[in-house]
TIVO-176225 format. One record per residue: x, y, z of N, C-alpha, C, O in turn; residue in one letter. Coordinates in steps of 0.02 Angstrom, whole numbers, padded with zeros to 5 digits, always signed. Layout:
<recs>
XYZXYZXYZXYZA ...
</recs>
This chain:
<recs>
+00432+00091-01126+00477+00042-01097+00486+00058-01023+00497+00115-01004M +00481+00008-00981+00485+00016-00909+00558+00031-00888+00605+00001-00913A +00564+00076-00841+00630+00092-00815+00645+00047-00755+00601+00011-00731T +00707+00050-00733+00728+00009-00676+00686+00027-00614+00668-00017-00575Q +00671+00091-00605+00634+00113-00546+00563+00084-00546+00539+00061-00494K +00530+00084-00604+00462+00057-00605+00462-00019-00598+00416-00047-00569T +00513-00052-00624+00518-00124-00614+00527-00140-00541+00495-00187-00515K +00569-00102-00507+00581-00113-00435+00517-00098-00396+00500-00135-00350K +00482-00045-00415+00419-00027-00382+00368-00083-00390+00333-00100-00342N +00362-00111-00449+00315-00165-00461+00333-00227-00421+00289-00261-00393S +00397-00242-00417+00419-00300-00378+00404-00290-00304+00382-00336-00270E +00416-00230-00280+00401-00215-00209+00327-00223-00195+00308-00249-00142D +00285-00201-00242+00213-00207-00232+00191-00280-00231+00146-00298-00193L +00222-00322-00270+00203-00393-00273+00219-00430-00209+00190-00482-00195R +00266-00403-00170+00285-00436-00107+00241-00413-00048+00246-00441+00007H +00199-00364-00059+00155-00339-00006+00091-00380-00003+00071-00412-00051K +00059-00378+00056-00004-00413+00064-00060-00371+00034-00052-00310+00025T -00116-00401+00018-00173-00363-00009-00196-00306+00037-00216-00253+00013P -00192-00317+00103-00212-00264+00149-00165-00204+00145-00187-00147+00146D -00100-00218+00140-00052-00164+00133-00062-00127+00068-00056-00066+00066Q -00078-00163+00015-00091-00132-00050-00153-00088-00048-00153-00033-00076L -00205-00112-00014-00266-00071-00009-00254-00007+00031-00281+00045+00014R -00213-00012+00084-00196+00048+00123-00157+00098+00080-00172+00158+00081D -00109+00074+00042-00070+00116-00002-00115+00147-00056-00107+00206-00073K -00162+00108-00082-00208+00133-00132-00252+00189-00104-00264+00239-00137L -00275+00180-00043-00316+00232-00011-00275+00297-00003-00301+00352-00014A -00212+00290+00018-00170+00349+00026-00159+00385-00041-00162+00446-00045D -00148+00346-00093-00136+00376-00159-00200+00409-00186-00195+00461-00219L -00257+00380-00172-00320+00411-00196-00332+00477-00159-00358+00524-00189K -00314+00480-00095-00321+00543-00058-00273+00595-00087-00292+00653-00096K -00212+00573-00102-00163+00619-00132-00187+00643-00200-00180+00702-00217E -00217+00598-00239-00243+00617-00305-00298+00669-00298-00301+00717-00336Q -00342+00660-00249-00395+00709-00237-00365+00777-00219-00386+00828-00245F -00316+00776-00174-00284+00839-00154-00249+00874-00213-00251+00935-00219N -00218+00834-00256-00185+00863-00315-00236+00894-00362-00224+00948-00390L -00292+00860-00372-00345+00887-00415-00372+00952-00386-00386+01000-00422R -00380+00953-00319-00405+01013-00286-00355+01070-00295-00375+01127-00308F -00290+01055-00286-00239+01107-00295-00239+01133-00367-00230+01193-00379Q -00249+01089-00415-00250+01109-00485-00309+01155-00499-00303+01205-00534K -00366+01139-00470-00426+01179-00481-00420+01248-00451-00448+01296-00477A -00383+01253-00396-00376+01318-00363-00313+01355-00385-00299+01410-00361T -00275+01325-00431-00216+01357-00457-00156+01355-00411-00109+01394-00420G -00155+01309-00363-00100+01304-00316-00052+01246-00331-00003+01237-00296Q -00065+01208-00383-00024+01150-00399+00043+01172-00429+00044+01206-00480L +00098+01151-00397+00164+01169-00421+00197+01112-00458+00228+01122-00511E +00191+01051-00432+00223+00994-00464+00172+00957-00506+00140+00909-00483K +00163+00979-00567+00111+00950-00610+00128+00878-00629+00082+00839-00644T +00191+00859-00628+00210+00791-00646+00188+00740-00594+00181+00681-00609S +00175+00763-00534+00154+00718-00480+00086+00687-00495+00073+00631-00475R +00043+00723-00531-00024+00697-00549-00016+00633-00589-00049+00583-00576V +00028+00635-00638+00039+00577-00682+00069+00519-00643+00048+00462-00652R +00117+00533-00599+00149+00480-00560+00100+00446-00513+00100+00385-00506L +00058+00486-00481+00009+00458-00435-00042+00415-00473-00060+00360-00450V -00064+00439-00531-00112+00400-00571-00082+00333-00592-00116+00282-00590R -00019+00333-00611+00013+00271-00631+00025+00224-00572+00019+00163-00579R +00042+00252-00514+00051+00210-00455-00016+00177-00435-00017+00118-00416D -00070+00214-00442-00136+00186-00427-00150+00127-00475-00174+00075-00453I -00136+00137-00538-00147+00084-00588-00104+00023-00573-00127-00034-00579A -00042+00034-00552+00003-00021-00536-00025-00062-00477-00025-00124-00480R -00047-00027-00426-00074-00062-00367-00137-00100-00385-00146-00157-00363I -00181-00069-00424-00243-00104-00443-00227-00165-00485-00262-00216-00480E -00176-00162-00527-00156-00220-00567-00131-00276-00523-00149-00334-00534T -00089-00260-00475-00062-00311-00430-00117-00342-00388-00119-00403-00378V -00164-00301-00364-00220-00327-00326-00262-00374-00368-00284-00427-00345L -00273-00356-00431-00311-00398-00477-00275-00465-00488-00307-00517-00488S -00209-00462-00498-00170-00523-00508-00175-00568-00447-00183-00629-00453E -00171-00538-00388-00174-00578-00326-00243-00610-00317-00247-00667-00295K -00296-00573-00333-00363-00600-00324-00375-00657-00375-00409-00706-00360S -00348-00650-00435-00356-00703-00485-00316-00764-00465-00337-00821-00479K -00258-00755-00434-00216-00810-00413-00249-00851-00357-00243-00912-00355A -00283-00816-00312-00316-00852-00257-00380-00886-00281-00400-00937-00253T -00412-00858-00333-00474-00887-00359-00460-00950-00401-00503-00994-00406A -00401-00953-00430-00385-01010-00474-00362-01071-00435-00347-01122-00466A 
</recs>
């Protein structure tokens, strides 16, 4: 079940332009890479951040997909 924070996050994402979403997606993918690198070297302290970043990436990709389908229709 979605919490208030994730609902607000999704709504905020829907109000952004596709370019802003792509920039945010690129930042999150870089962060995901860094987190994976930290995990591999044993330096990762906030293990929950991996899950949050992965879900944020999925949220942004979903919104981008919705926007591209809306413009195609």
